[in-house]
N, C-alpha and C positions, 0 to 999 in steps of 0.2 A: 504494499499500500504505500502510496506517494503522499508525503505531508505537504499541503498546499498552506504558504504563509503569504498574509497581505503586508507589504512592506511600503512606507512612504519615503520616496527618495527625492523630495523635492518640493517647494512651496512657491507659487507665483502669486503676486498680487499687482493686479490692473487696476487703474483708477475707475471707477463705476461698475466694477463687476466683482463679484464674490472672490474671496480668498480660494484659489484652488490648489490642489496637490497632484504629485507626479506617483500615480500609484501602480507600483511594481508588483509582481507577484515572485514568490521563490518556491519552487518543487524540489523537496529534498528524499531521497530514499537511499538504497545502499548504492545507487549507482553515482552518487553526489547530488551536486545541487544544479537547477536549472534555473536561470533568472530570465523573467519575462519583462524586458525593457531594462534601460540602466539608469534611468534618472540623471541627476546632476551629479558630475564627478568632482574627486577631490582637486583635481587641477583647475578647474572652473571657480571652484572657490578661492583655491591659491592664487591664481593668476586671472583674476576676472577681466581686467581690461585687455589684457594682452590676447586671451583666449578667445571671449565672447565679444569684447567690445562695449563702449557705453551705450550706445544706440539700442543693441539688442537687449542687453539687461533693462534699460529702462522700458521698451516696448513690450517686453515679456513679464516684465515684474518680478525677475527673478530676487529670490531670498536666498543668499549664500551663506549656507552654514555647514561645516564640516558634518556636523551630527545627524545632517538632513541628507547623505550620500549613502548610496548601497552598501558601500563597503564598509562604513561606521554603523550601519543597522545591522547587516549580518553579523559583523563581530560581535556586536552587543548580544547577539542570539548564539554566541558560541560557534559561529562559520566563519572559515578563514577564507580568504581570497582564493587559495588552491583547491577549496571545495567546490567552487564554480566551474564546471566542466563547459557549461553551454549556456549562452546567452541568445534569446529570441528577441528580435527587433521588430515591433508594428512598423517602425518606419524610423528614418536616420536625423530627424529633428534634434537639435540640440538639447532640449530638455529631456530627450529620449536616450541619447546616445553619449552623453558626456561621461559616464561612469564607465565606458568601454576600458579606457585606459585604465583603470583600477582593477582589471582582470585579464591581464594580457595573455595569459594561457589559454583562456577561453575560447571555445569554437563559437562565433557568431553566426547565427542563421538569420538569412534575410531574403527576402523575395528578389530574384534577378532583376527585376524592373525599379526596385528601389536602388539598388547598387547602381545600376545604370544610371539613374538620376543623379544619385550623389556624384559619381565620376563625371558627370557631364559639366560639373562646375556650377550647377544650381545655386544660386546665392542664398537659398533659404538655409543651406547647411553651413556648419562651422568645421572647414577643413582641419583646422588645428586637433579636433576631438578624434583624428583617425591618423595622426602623425605617427604612432606608435606602430603602426601595421596590423590593424585586426586580423585574426585568422578567419576571414569570410567562408562559409559555405552557403552558395545560392541555391535558390528553390526556383524552378520554373514550371511553367503549364504542363510541361512534359511529365511532370510527376501527378497529375490531377488524380484526385478520388474523391466521390461523392459525398458530401456532408450536407445532409438536409437540403439537398437541391444545389448546393454550391461547390463549384469545382474546386476543390482545396489541395493542399499539399502536407503529405502526410512526413513528419521530422523524427530523425533517430537521434534522441538526446539521451539515450541510455538511462531511462527513466522507467517506473512501471506504468505510470499514466501515459496514454495516447496524448500526443501535442500535434496539433495541425496550424499552419498557416491557411487563414482564411481570406482571400483577396476582398479587401473593401476599398478600392482605389476612389481617388478624388481629392482627399485631403493632400494627399501626394501621389506620384504616379505609381509606385508600388506599395503604398500602404495595405497593410494586412491586420486582420485581426488575429488572435491567438486562440485556438480552443483546445481545452484541456478535459480529458474523459476518463472517468472513473466510476466503476459500478453502475454504468448504464446512464450516467448523469453528466452533463456537461458544464463547464465554465467558460464563456466567450470573454475575453478580455477584447475590447472593440478599439483599444488605443485611442486614437483621434477621430474616429468616424462621428463621434459626437463629442462635443467638451461636456456639456450637461445633458443627463439623460431627458430632460424636459424638452430639448429639441425633437425627441421622437413625437410629442403629441402637440407641438407648437411651432408650426414652420416659421413664424415670426418671432420667435425668440430672439432676445439680442444676441446670445451665445452663437445661435446659428447665423446670425447676420456678420459676426466677427469671423467665424468658421468660413463663411463663403468668401469673405476676403482675403483670407490666407490659403483657400483651397487652390491647388494647381490646376484641378478641373472641376468646376462648382457641379456641373451637370454629373459627373460621374460620384461628385460626394453626394448629392440628392438622392441619386439611384442606390448607393449604399445604406443611405439612411430607410429607404424603402425595404433593403433587404433584411435590416435590422427589425424593423416593423412586422415584417412576415414571420421572422422567427420567434420575436415575442408574441405575436398572436396565436400562432399556430403550434409552438414548440414551449410554452412557459413551464408545463410540467416537466421537461427535460434538460431546457436550457437556462442557465442564470447567465445574466449578461452584466457587465460591468465596464465603465471607461477610465480613463486614465486620470482625468482632471477634476471629475465630480465629487467633493469632498463627502456627499451623502453616501456614496457608495464603498467608502474607506471605513472599516471597523473603527469604532470609537477610540479603542484601546491602541490604535496606530496614530493618533494624534496627540502630540505632547506640546503643543503649544496653544495658546488662546485664540480661538477661531474668530472670537469677536472683535479683534483688532482691526482697525478702519483698512479697508482695501486701497492702501497706498504703496508705492514702491519704496523701498528701503533707501 
């Protein structure tokens, strides 16, 4: 049985929006640890201006604290960086990929479309976060397997739970959710397919408007939201769905700061 842990690996505060989190997952069993997204990294905290730049820090509302990184969170749980053998990225945006450098020996699973987008020099990514040379393992549609009507990509992460990349493009070209299956039940981490779950019911939600502005392809993003609505409406008894940023989806015990603080950048 694979143990699943929720881990907050970053905090973002943008004016006029609620404080949001960087909700990663850690899967642990005899095969080691699999990290779903890597959050903000130690180097981002230690070298913020050189690595991220003032404009990005202010625009995204990065709150840069060493304890808010995956490596610090896992070490507090008794897990060393060497135990993290695999990292699965929903996509390569800076609040998801900054922690990769803290686990340099891990195999990093990513959709082939997303790695191509990253290597194209797209300005949304932070090149310095990949200077350490991640051990990429790409997955494309030639590996397709059906998952509730979605052509998905099964990963070999040496853990007992099933792990699949579920294409949910639009936010970025190769954006994927990550489905984790055990005992006939599934947890789908949707990454940034939505910022807040309320977007599924409110097409005019302010968070959705922000997501539209930041999307590589907003038509695809909206199509992916439609896919999530279908899964929610038709398979709620089998699939639990969580996003990366919605604080209401992070267990309360993972929040160790005052969530009532004003939503202003540091």
